[in-house]
N, C-alpha and C positions, 0 to 999 in steps of 0.2 A: 912633439908631433903626433898628428892624427893619422898618419899615414896608413898604419894597420887597421885602424878603425874603418878608415873611409874604404880600404880595400875589402875588408870582411863584409861590410854593408852591402857593397855591390856583389859579393860573392865571388870574387876574382883570386886566382892563384897568384902568389908571387909570381909566376912566370908570365902569366897573362897581363899583369901589370907592367912588368918589364918590357913586353912586346908591345903593349898599348903606348906607353911613354917613351920607348926607345933607349931606355936605361938599360943595364946589366942586371941582370938576376942577382946578382953579387951585390950591386949597387943598392939595391932594394932591400935586400937583406940587411945590410948596413944600416941603413937608414931606419928600417924598422926596429933594430936593437938600439938606436939611440945614438948614431954618428951622425954629425951636423953636415946635412948635404949642402952641395954647391948651388950658387944661383941658378946654374943652368938647369941642373935637377929639379931644382924647387918649381921652375918654370914648367918644365916638362909635366911633372905631377900635378900642378895647379891647372893645367889644360885638361888633362886627362880628367882629374875629378871636379871640372868645370868651377874653379874657385879661384880665388886671389893668392898670390904668394904670400901677402901679410896674414891671410886668414890661416896658412898651414904652418906660419912661424908662432902663431900667438900661444899655441898649447905647449907644455913642456916637453922635452925630446925623451925623457924618460918614459920607457913601455910600460912599467908596471904601474906609472902614475897617472894613466890614461883615466880620465872621468867615463866610469862606465856605470849604468843603471844597475839597481838588484836584480832586475829580470836578466839583463845580460849576464851578470856575475852567476846567477842560478843555471842558465843553459850551458856557460862555459863549464861551470863545474859537472853539470850532468853529461855533458859530452867527453870530459875527461874521465868520468866514471863509466862510460861505456867503453872508452878507449883501456881502460884498466881493466874490464871483464873480459874483452877479446884478446888482451895479451895474456890473462890468465888460461883461457881456453886454448890458445895456439901452444902455450907452456905445456899444459895438461896433456893435450894431444901427442905431443913429442915425447915428453916423459914417459909416459904411459906406455906409448909405442916402444920406447927402448926398454922398458922394463920387460915388456912381454917377448922380445926379441931375446934379452938377457936369460929370461926364463926358459924360453925353448932350447938356447944354446947349452945352458949348464944342466938343466934338468928337466926334460919333458914330461916325466910321470906324474907330476903334481903341479898345477897352474897356480901357483903362489901370486902372481901379478895382478890376479881379481882383486886382491884385499887392498892394495893402495889404490887401486883403479876406483874402487868402490868407496874408500874413506875420502880421498881426494875430491872423487866426484860428488860427493854430498856438498862439499866445500863449494864446488864450483856451481853447483845448483843454487845453494844459498846466495852466492855473490850475484848470479845472475836474476834470482827472484829480487834482490834487494835492489840491484841497478835497474832494473826495468819495471820496477814497483808493480809486480803483478798481484801481490796482496799488500794493499797499502793499509795496514791497520794502525801503524804508528806514523801515518802521513802528517802532511802541513794542516790538516783539518783537526785530526786528533792535538797535534801541538797546541794549536788556537784554543781548543776546547779545554785543554788542561791549565794553559795559563789565565784563561778567562775565569775558570773556577778556583784557582788559587789567589786571584786578585780580588775575588767575591764579585765579580761582574757578572751578567747574565747576558747571552748571547742574543 
């Protein structure tokens, strides 16, 4: 089933698709996870996506087996990396704030919470530089040059 891919291609959320098709959000979620939709649901989705029911049924229903291009896979991986970085940054802020609170409650004469903030901050900075490719020393171009070099080809 290509419902998820068609939805993402149009930039719609599951809620928007549910509203446009007249289905519940839960139904859309179930269909995208691989549950077989009923004929009426398929008709509604086909109308929204301006396609036929037969075309919606041609693809396998398994979400992970949807045929995607290499470029789409790279974009999905990059978005997941960005999400991972933001999650890391939020965790950093909360944990370091908690450490400073503990530091000031237990003993405010020496601020030891700077040390974990500094150490973890360096790791967070490295994660951000890698995720957002600020310095792209070992990026795709470098990889291609190295592969060509080892295969004995000229660029």
